[in-house]
ROLUM-222985 format. One record per residue (C-alpha): x, y, z. Coordinates in steps of 0.02 Angstrom, whole numbers. Example, Ala and Ser with C-alpha at 12.3 -4.5 7.8 and 13.67 -1.06 7.14 Angstrom:
<rec u="615" v="-225" w="390"/>
<rec u="684" v="-53" w="357"/>
END
This chain:
<rec u="135" v="-4059" w="1633"/>
<rec u="45" v="-4105" w="1460"/>
<rec u="-115" v="-4040" w="1541"/>
<rec u="-25" v="-3895" w="1631"/>
<rec u="27" v="-3844" w="1444"/>
<rec u="-159" v="-3868" w="1378"/>
<rec u="-244" v="-3785" w="1530"/>
<rec u="-155" v="-3635" w="1504"/>
<rec u="-159" v="-3620" w="1321"/>
<rec u="-356" v="-3650" w="1341"/>
<rec u="-362" v="-3509" w="1457"/>
<rec u="-250" v="-3401" w="1362"/>
<rec u="-357" v="-3393" w="1198"/>
<rec u="-507" v="-3361" w="1277"/>
<rec u="-443" v="-3207" w="1396"/>
<rec u="-369" v="-3125" w="1200"/>
<rec u="-544" v="-3172" w="1122"/>
<rec u="-619" v="-3077" w="1278"/>
<rec u="-499" v="-2929" w="1262"/>
<rec u="-582" v="-2764" w="1247"/>
<rec u="-427" v="-2664" w="1213"/>
<rec u="-246" v="-2667" w="1169"/>
<rec u="-179" v="-2624" w="1366"/>
<rec u="-283" v="-2770" w="1419"/>
<rec u="-227" v="-2874" w="1279"/>
<rec u="-52" v="-2823" w="1328"/>
<rec u="-61" v="-2860" w="1514"/>
<rec u="-153" v="-3053" w="1474"/>
<rec u="14" v="-3069" w="1368"/>
<rec u="121" v="-3019" w="1493"/>
<rec u="32" v="-3154" w="1609"/>
<rec u="56" v="-3308" w="1507"/>
<rec u="186" v="-3268" w="1416"/>
<rec u="306" v="-3138" w="1525"/>
<rec u="477" v="-3189" w="1600"/>
<rec u="400" v="-3227" w="1765"/>
<rec u="220" v="-3297" w="1661"/>
<rec u="128" v="-3451" w="1670"/>
<rec u="193" v="-3542" w="1520"/>
<rec u="365" v="-3473" w="1573"/>
<rec u="341" v="-3566" w="1732"/>
<rec u="291" v="-3722" w="1652"/>
<rec u="445" v="-3699" w="1539"/>
<rec u="567" v="-3714" w="1696"/>
<rec u="503" v="-3873" w="1747"/>
<rec u="550" v="-3970" w="1603"/>
<rec u="734" v="-4006" w="1683"/>
<rec u="627" v="-4132" w="1802"/>
<rec u="580" v="-4226" w="1647"/>
<rec u="654" v="-4402" w="1591"/>
<rec u="768" v="-4413" w="1444"/>
<rec u="611" v="-4486" w="1357"/>
<rec u="477" v="-4377" w="1399"/>
<rec u="586" v="-4195" w="1389"/>
<rec u="577" v="-4210" w="1166"/>
<rec u="375" v="-4255" w="1188"/>
<rec u="338" v="-4124" w="1321"/>
<rec u="435" v="-3993" w="1213"/>
<rec u="369" v="-4020" w="1049"/>
<rec u="190" v="-3993" w="1142"/>
<rec u="253" v="-3812" w="1230"/>
<rec u="315" v="-3771" w="1080"/>
<rec u="143" v="-3801" w="983"/>
<rec u="53" v="-3724" w="1136"/>
<rec u="175" v="-3550" w="1116"/>
<rec u="140" v="-3539" w="957"/>
<rec u="-42" v="-3573" w="966"/>
<rec u="-45" v="-3414" w="1107"/>
<rec u="66" v="-3312" w="981"/>
<rec u="-49" v="-3332" w="836"/>
<rec u="-208" v="-3296" w="949"/>
<rec u="-116" v="-3155" w="1039"/>
<rec u="-56" v="-3092" w="834"/>
<rec u="-255" v="-3095" w="783"/>
<rec u="-325" v="-3038" w="928"/>
<rec u="-211" v="-2861" w="942"/>
<rec u="-246" v="-2843" w="739"/>
<rec u="-432" v="-2847" w="775"/>
<rec u="-425" v="-2721" w="922"/>
<rec u="-313" v="-2616" w="828"/>
<rec u="-430" v="-2622" w="677"/>
<rec u="-576" v="-2585" w="793"/>
<rec u="-505" v="-2449" w="871"/>
<rec u="-444" v="-2359" w="698"/>
<rec u="-660" v="-2370" w="635"/>
<rec u="-692" v="-2305" w="802"/>
<rec u="-556" v="-2139" w="764"/>
<rec u="-620" v="-2107" w="598"/>
<rec u="-790" v="-2121" w="624"/>
<rec u="-777" v="-1994" w="781"/>
<rec u="-671" v="-1892" w="689"/>
<rec u="-763" v="-1896" w="513"/>
<rec u="-794" v="-1730" w="410"/>
<rec u="-939" v="-1687" w="329"/>
<rec u="-890" v="-1606" w="187"/>
<rec u="-1066" v="-1535" w="133"/>
<rec u="-1073" v="-1406" w="270"/>
<rec u="-998" v="-1245" w="233"/>
<rec u="-811" v="-1206" w="289"/>
<rec u="-734" v="-1059" w="408"/>
<rec u="-728" v="-901" w="321"/>
<rec u="-539" v="-861" w="274"/>
<rec u="-517" v="-676" w="326"/>
<rec u="-413" v="-597" w="186"/>
<rec u="-278" v="-473" w="256"/>
<rec u="-241" v="-288" w="155"/>
<rec u="-93" v="-177" w="148"/>
<rec u="-62" v="-74" w="322"/>
<rec u="-113" v="107" w="275"/>
<rec u="66" v="164" w="273"/>
<rec u="130" v="30" w="165"/>
<rec u="-33" v="67" w="43"/>
<rec u="64" v="249" w="81"/>
<rec u="254" v="197" w="33"/>
<rec u="199" v="100" w="-134"/>
<rec u="114" v="228" w="-192"/>
<rec u="251" v="349" w="-173"/>
<rec u="387" v="232" w="-231"/>
<rec u="264" v="196" w="-395"/>
<rec u="277" v="376" w="-415"/>
<rec u="446" v="416" w="-418"/>
<rec u="505" v="246" w="-526"/>
<rec u="398" v="315" w="-653"/>
<rec u="479" v="476" w="-645"/>
<rec u="653" v="344" w="-680"/>
<rec u="710" v="346" w="-482"/>
<rec u="801" v="193" w="-428"/>
<rec u="735" v="124" w="-239"/>
<rec u="878" v="92" w="-106"/>
<rec u="864" v="20" w="30"/>
<rec u="991" v="42" w="171"/>
<rec u="1031" v="-11" w="369"/>
<rec u="958" v="48" w="507"/>
<rec u="1084" v="47" w="646"/>
<rec u="1217" v="183" w="559"/>
<rec u="1371" v="263" w="603"/>
<rec u="1376" v="449" w="646"/>
<rec u="1471" v="494" w="508"/>
<rec u="1341" v="456" w="373"/>
<rec u="1182" v="526" w="470"/>
<rec u="1288" v="693" w="522"/>
<rec u="1439" v="741" w="491"/>
<rec u="1450" v="700" w="302"/>
<rec u="1290" v="778" w="296"/>
<rec u="1362" v="944" w="339"/>
<rec u="1281" v="919" w="524"/>
<rec u="1425" v="984" w="664"/>
<rec u="1445" v="924" w="809"/>
<rec u="1364" v="1050" w="916"/>
<rec u="1188" v="1032" w="806"/>
<rec u="1036" v="996" w="915"/>
<rec u="1009" v="843" w="805"/>
<rec u="1148" v="759" w="880"/>
<rec u="1118" v="785" w="1068"/>
<rec u="1079" v="627" w="1164"/>
<rec u="914" v="692" w="1211"/>
<rec u="848" v="697" w="1016"/>
<rec u="938" v="542" w="972"/>
<rec u="948" v="346" w="997"/>
<rec u="1150" v="313" w="1019"/>
<rec u="1185" v="118" w="1033"/>
<rec u="1378" v="154" w="1095"/>
<rec u="1468" v="257" w="1222"/>
<rec u="1546" v="374" w="1097"/>
<rec u="1385" v="420" w="1003"/>
<rec u="1486" v="343" w="847"/>
<rec u="1325" v="232" w="803"/>
<rec u="1155" v="260" w="817"/>
<rec u="990" v="224" w="750"/>
<rec u="963" v="314" w="604"/>
<rec u="874" v="482" w="614"/>
<rec u="840" v="500" w="426"/>
<rec u="861" v="389" w="270"/>
<rec u="979" v="485" w="208"/>
<rec u="1134" v="424" w="257"/>
<rec u="1100" v="295" w="74"/>
<rec u="1108" v="464" w="-4"/>
<rec u="1285" v="497" w="39"/>
<rec u="1334" v="321" w="27"/>
<rec u="1252" v="327" w="-158"/>
<rec u="1366" v="490" w="-187"/>
<rec u="1522" v="399" w="-136"/>
<rec u="1496" v="234" w="-249"/>
<rec u="1465" v="333" w="-402"/>
<rec u="1440" v="487" w="-497"/>
<rec u="1305" v="572" w="-565"/>
<rec u="1190" v="568" w="-659"/>
<rec u="1094" v="506" w="-487"/>
<rec u="907" v="484" w="-454"/>
<rec u="865" v="374" w="-302"/>
<rec u="734" v="384" w="-170"/>
<rec u="772" v="286" w="-9"/>
<rec u="609" v="242" w="95"/>
<rec u="607" v="134" w="295"/>
<rec u="615" v="168" w="469"/>
<rec u="696" v="316" w="564"/>
<rec u="692" v="336" w="752"/>
<rec u="697" v="475" w="868"/>
<rec u="659" v="536" w="1037"/>
<rec u="512" v="619" w="978"/>
<rec u="363" v="628" w="1121"/>
<rec u="200" v="535" w="1053"/>
<rec u="71" v="657" w="1000"/>
<rec u="-63" v="662" w="868"/>
<rec u="74" v="684" w="739"/>
<rec u="240" v="626" w="826"/>
<rec u="308" v="476" w="884"/>
<rec u="488" v="400" w="908"/>
<rec u="478" v="269" w="776"/>
<rec u="399" v="313" w="611"/>
<rec u="438" v="287" w="405"/>
<rec u="528" v="392" w="293"/>
<rec u="570" v="413" w="121"/>
<rec u="726" v="517" w="65"/>
<rec u="747" v="569" w="-126"/>
<rec u="919" v="640" w="-205"/>
<rec u="937" v="702" w="-385"/>
<rec u="1101" v="741" w="-428"/>
<rec u="1168" v="796" w="-598"/>
<rec u="1210" v="945" w="-719"/>
<rec u="1078" v="1093" w="-724"/>
<rec u="975" v="1046" w="-588"/>
<rec u="876" v="1178" w="-510"/>
<rec u="742" v="1218" w="-386"/>
<rec u="600" v="1217" w="-512"/>
<rec u="654" v="1062" w="-547"/>
<rec u="616" v="1004" w="-350"/>
<rec u="456" v="1092" w="-339"/>
<rec u="421" v="1013" w="-491"/>
<rec u="458" v="827" w="-428"/>
<rec u="367" v="855" w="-250"/>
<rec u="228" v="934" w="-329"/>
<rec u="185" v="809" w="-453"/>
<rec u="212" v="663" w="-296"/>
<rec u="96" v="766" w="-193"/>
<rec u="-57" v="793" w="-304"/>
<rec u="-35" v="600" w="-351"/>
<rec u="-80" v="560" w="-198"/>
<rec u="-205" v="709" w="-112"/>
<rec u="-263" v="764" w="-305"/>
<rec u="-240" v="914" w="-420"/>
<rec u="-333" v="1010" w="-295"/>
<rec u="-220" v="1017" w="-153"/>
<rec u="-145" v="1167" w="-62"/>
<rec u="28" v="1170" w="-68"/>
<rec u="154" v="1279" w="-18"/>
<rec u="347" v="1290" w="3"/>
<rec u="425" v="1389" w="159"/>
<rec u="603" v="1478" w="183"/>
<rec u="690" v="1336" w="308"/>
<rec u="870" v="1293" w="356"/>
<rec u="956" v="1117" w="346"/>
<rec u="1123" v="1115" w="358"/>
<rec u="1114" v="990" w="220"/>
<rec u="1046" v="1101" w="99"/>
<rec u="1077" v="1262" w="26"/>
<rec u="934" v="1370" w="6"/>
<rec u="823" v="1242" w="95"/>
<rec u="626" v="1230" w="117"/>
<rec u="485" v="1164" w="216"/>
<rec u="327" v="1111" w="109"/>
<rec u="160" v="1093" w="193"/>
<rec u="-10" v="1061" w="138"/>
<rec u="-174" v="1135" w="188"/>
<rec u="-239" v="1049" w="360"/>
<rec u="-380" v="920" w="293"/>
<rec u="-471" v="901" w="476"/>
<rec u="-510" v="1103" w="481"/>
<rec u="-488" v="1147" w="294"/>
<rec u="-370" v="1272" w="327"/>
<rec u="-458" v="1364" w="508"/>
<rec u="-348" v="1306" w="646"/>
<rec u="-363" v="1134" w="746"/>
<rec u="-281" v="1018" w="845"/>
<rec u="-219" v="912" w="718"/>
<rec u="-106" v="1066" w="643"/>
<rec u="-97" v="1148" w="802"/>
<rec u="-188" v="1315" w="765"/>
<rec u="-102" v="1341" w="585"/>
<rec u="-202" v="1295" w="469"/>
<rec u="-72" v="1180" w="375"/>
<rec u="19" v="1029" w="405"/>
<rec u="220" v="1022" w="408"/>
<rec u="249" v="890" w="250"/>
<rec u="415" v="869" w="228"/>
<rec u="579" v="959" w="214"/>
<rec u="687" v="998" w="62"/>
<rec u="809" v="1111" w="-31"/>
<rec u="962" v="1105" w="-122"/>
<rec u="1105" v="995" w="-103"/>
<rec u="1246" v="1083" w="-6"/>
<rec u="1395" v="1100" w="-105"/>
<rec u="1494" v="1044" w="53"/>
<rec u="1402" v="887" w="43"/>
<rec u="1436" v="871" w="-145"/>
<rec u="1630" v="896" w="-131"/>
<rec u="1624" v="787" w="28"/>
<rec u="1555" v="633" w="-95"/>
<rec u="1698" v="653" w="-220"/>
<rec u="1554" v="764" w="-359"/>
<rec u="1628" v="926" w="-413"/>
<rec u="1500" v="1040" w="-350"/>
<rec u="1533" v="1177" w="-484"/>
<rec u="1484" v="1042" w="-631"/>
<rec u="1345" v="967" w="-525"/>
<rec u="1188" v="1019" w="-432"/>
<rec u="1052" v="928" w="-364"/>
<rec u="916" v="921" w="-242"/>
<rec u="847" v="799" w="-90"/>
<rec u="686" v="802" w="27"/>
<rec u="648" v="688" w="162"/>
<rec u="456" v="631" w="181"/>
<rec u="382" v="556" w="331"/>
<rec u="261" v="429" w="285"/>
<rec u="140" v="423" w="433"/>
<rec u="102" v="622" w="390"/>
<rec u="68" v="555" w="206"/>
<rec u="-32" v="445" w="277"/>
<rec u="-133" v="554" w="395"/>
<rec u="-175" v="674" w="262"/>
<rec u="-214" v="523" w="93"/>
<rec u="-346" v="455" w="225"/>
<rec u="-362" v="612" w="324"/>
<rec u="-318" v="529" w="491"/>
<rec u="-317" v="625" w="627"/>
<rec u="-208" v="553" w="757"/>
<rec u="-47" v="453" w="715"/>
<rec u="-54" v="342" w="845"/>
<rec u="-213" v="259" w="778"/>
<rec u="-77" v="175" w="651"/>
<rec u="31" v="92" w="780"/>
<rec u="-135" v="24" w="882"/>
<rec u="-174" v="-115" w="764"/>
<rec u="-345" v="-82" w="814"/>
<rec u="-436" v="-211" w="689"/>
<rec u="-601" v="-79" w="693"/>
<rec u="-477" v="61" w="618"/>
<rec u="-376" v="-35" w="516"/>
<rec u="-516" v="-119" w="389"/>
<rec u="-589" v="45" w="372"/>
<rec u="-439" v="43" w="231"/>
END
């Protein structure tokens, strides 16, 4: 048995030294030291030895196991170190090679325009108010003096989220005007930017989702002249002092008197084209003096206070600002287009 143990030890040490990988080494370990291994098989025969031979052979067996386990650990350490060195060499990075250039992004044209409008009005003392995109019909329509029979409340024009038509994707950001007037007394000077939703057909100047900035001023002695001054300041700040602007009468249920503000078409210079639908002018925004009923509904005395409100589509501002002829270009995420700005 002593001879068998010595032979197993010699064979194991030679096999471990010649192993080419940790997987091969593990296979050899199982062959020698496993439950059914060579050394285990020999040790199972210890019961056949005499009482005098058993301690002697047991000591030899322990020394044999210790030598084999030591050689196994040394071989494993050597193979792992070699594998690590090979990996480090394969993954070596030449730090002198120029790196891959990181492409720097920039603001989207719509974001740029919205930021400019915010800056213009905050410089005039306006507060920026944010609000939910899913709103109650009470705030989108009813409290803005819009009757139940108004076309804007039809399902063909509005994205309702419930069958009772009480919850919807807001069609304008003006609900925040109502909420602010309910919560505080004048003086009020706010703008409310955000996304809005209407069932418009997609074309060069329309989209079912777009961005809008609504503004509201309520105080004593506010006149239509204040409205024209604020909007003219914004338009000239965006498009330059030479921009041609016109105010024309219109009707909105929440303002009285009301007007729409147009700018001369940038594509044709007022001659008429597909962008302006042959009119020479592009509608920019709607505005007017806050209807007394709206003030009264919100708990503000219309005999003491007056105000003006406006709502401007940021996409149309962006198109005029950057001479873009088709709104759809703003949503197509074409880098060739966006990199121009």
